C-alpha positions in Angstrom: 31.6 74.6 5.1 34.1 72.9 2.8 32.9 70.9 -0.2 34.9 67.9 -1.0 35.0 66.6 -4.6 33.3 63.2 -5.0 36.4 61.6 -6.5 38.6 62.7 -3.5 35.9 61.5 -1.1 35.8 58.1 -2.8 39.6 57.9 -2.7 39.6 58.7 1.0 37.0 56.0 1.7 39.0 53.5 -0.4 42.2 54.3 1.5 40.3 54.0 4.8 38.9 50.6 3.9 42.4 49.4 2.7 43.9 50.5 6.0 41.2 48.7 8.0 42.2 45.4 6.3 45.9 45.9 7.2 47.5 45.7 10.6 49.8 48.3 12.1 52.8 46.7 10.4 51.1 46.9 7.0 50.3 43.2 6.7 46.9 42.0 5.6 44.8 40.9 8.5 43.8 37.2 8.5 40.1 36.2 8.6 40.8 35.0 12.1 39.0 36.1 15.3 40.2 34.9 18.7 37.2 34.7 21.1 38.5 34.9 24.7 35.3 36.1 26.3 35.2 33.1 28.7 38.7 33.9 30.0 39.0 36.0 33.1 42.8 36.0 33.9 44.7 39.1 32.8 47.9 37.1 31.9 46.0 34.9 29.5 44.1 37.7 27.9 47.3 39.8 27.6 49.2 36.9 26.1 46.4 36.1 23.6 46.3 39.7 22.6 50.0 39.7 21.9 49.7 36.5 19.9 46.7 37.8 18.0 48.7 40.9 17.0 51.8 39.0 16.0 49.9 36.8 13.7 47.7 39.6 12.2 44.4 38.3 13.5 41.4 40.3 12.5 40.6 40.9 16.2 40.4 39.5 19.6 37.2 39.4 21.6 37.5 39.8 25.4 34.9 40.0 28.2 35.6 43.5 29.3 37.4 46.3 27.5 38.4 48.0 30.8 41.1 45.3 31.1 43.2 46.9 28.3 43.7 50.0 30.4 45.3 48.1 33.3 49.0 48.4 33.7 49.5 44.7 34.1 47.7 44.0 30.8 49.7 46.7 29.0 53.0 45.3 30.4 52.2 41.6 29.6 50.8 42.3 26.1 53.8 44.5 25.4 51.5 47.1 23.9 49.8 44.8 21.5 46.5 46.2 22.6 47.4 49.4 20.7 47.8 47.4 17.4 45.1 44.8 17.3 41.4 45.4 17.1 39.8 44.5 20.5 36.1 43.9 20.8 34.1 43.5 24.0 31.6 40.7 24.3 30.4 39.8 27.8 29.7 36.2 28.6 26.0 36.8 28.9 26.0 38.0 25.2 28.4 35.4 23.9 25.8 32.9 22.5 24.2 35.7 20.5 27.6 37.0 19.3 28.7 33.5 18.2 25.4 32.9 16.4 25.8 36.2 14.5 29.4 35.5 13.5 28.3 32.1 12.2 24.9 32.8 10.6 25.3 36.4 9.4 29.1 36.9 8.9 29.9 33.4 7.6 32.6 32.4 10.1 33.1 28.8 11.2 33.3 28.4 15.0 36.2 26.2 16.1 36.3 25.4 19.8 39.5 24.3 21.5 38.2 21.6 23.7 38.6 17.9 24.6 35.3 16.1 23.9 34.4 12.6 22.7 34.0 14.0 19.2 37.0 16.3 19.1 39.3 16.2 16.1 43.0 16.3 16.5 44.4 19.7 15.5 46.8 17.8 13.3 43.9 16.6 11.2 41.9 19.8 11.0 41.7 21.8 7.8 40.9 25.2 9.2 38.2 27.1 7.3 39.3 30.4 5.7 37.1 32.5 8.0 37.2 31.2 11.6 36.4 32.2 15.1 38.6 30.3 17.6 36.6 29.9 20.8 38.7 29.4 23.9 37.2 28.1 27.1 37.6 28.9 30.8 40.9 27.9 32.5 40.3 24.5 34.1 36.6 24.1 33.1 36.9 24.6 29.3 34.0 25.6 27.1 30.7 25.3 28.9 28.4 22.5 27.5 25.7 25.0 26.5 28.1 26.5 23.9 29.0 23.3 22.2 25.9 23.3 19.9 27.2 26.6 18.4 30.6 25.1 17.5 31.2 23.7 14.1 34.1 21.6 15.2 36.0 21.0 18.5 39.7 20.4 18.2 42.1 19.1 20.7 45.9 19.3 20.8 47.7 15.9 21.1 49.4 15.5 24.4 51.8 12.9 25.6 52.4 13.7 29.3 50.5 13.1 32.5 48.9 16.5 32.7 45.7 16.5 30.6 45.5 20.2 29.6 47.5 23.1 28.4 47.2 26.7 29.7 44.4 28.4 27.7 46.8 31.0 26.3 49.2 28.2 25.1 46.3 26.3 23.5 45.1 29.5 21.7 48.6 30.3 20.5 49.1 26.8 19.1 45.7 27.0 17.3 46.5 30.5 15.9 49.8 29.3 14.6 48.3 26.2 13.0 45.7 28.4 11.3 48.4 30.8 10.1 50.7 28.0 8.9 47.8 26.4 6.9 47.0 29.8 5.3 50.6 30.3 4.3 51.0 26.7 2.9 47.7 26.9 1.0 48.7 30.2 -0.6 52.5 29.9 -1.2 52.4 32.6 -3.9 50.4 35.0 -1.7 52.0 37.1 0.9 50.1 38.3 3.9 51.6 41.7 3.1 49.2 44.4 2.0 
């Protein structure tokens, strides 16, 4: 058995922690979690995974990790699944997961949904630590989840169609969060 000196062990642990806060490109991960557990379409999940990786999200949460082994997912995500943390949270466990993220981990839950009390995304000041909750395609976020959400935001629209594809909505929210982080911290790079 090899004995590792304490200072070397502490250095190894520190390096490991530093690496876990950086993405594969060496940029600092944002305190942004994309929750896509309500989404069941591979193209949307793959596109969101790709977007999450591009903008250095902390992780993406999906309903079933088996999806990431599918060839269509790999192709559409352009391999992003290899470079972003992916967590599984099945729909039946989602309420508990959201509660834990909010109450124990200190994240604010932002739902992308059109409700009577939704705030325009142009008026929202994103919190530093956020979970973006995306709803089901067509149906949106189920009513029983709305009590767990700190704020619902909607994206202004000027056409006849009243909703965007869930991947597009998620990508716009991810970009808006990222843009606010960059503008709020002009002297701070997201580089590690």
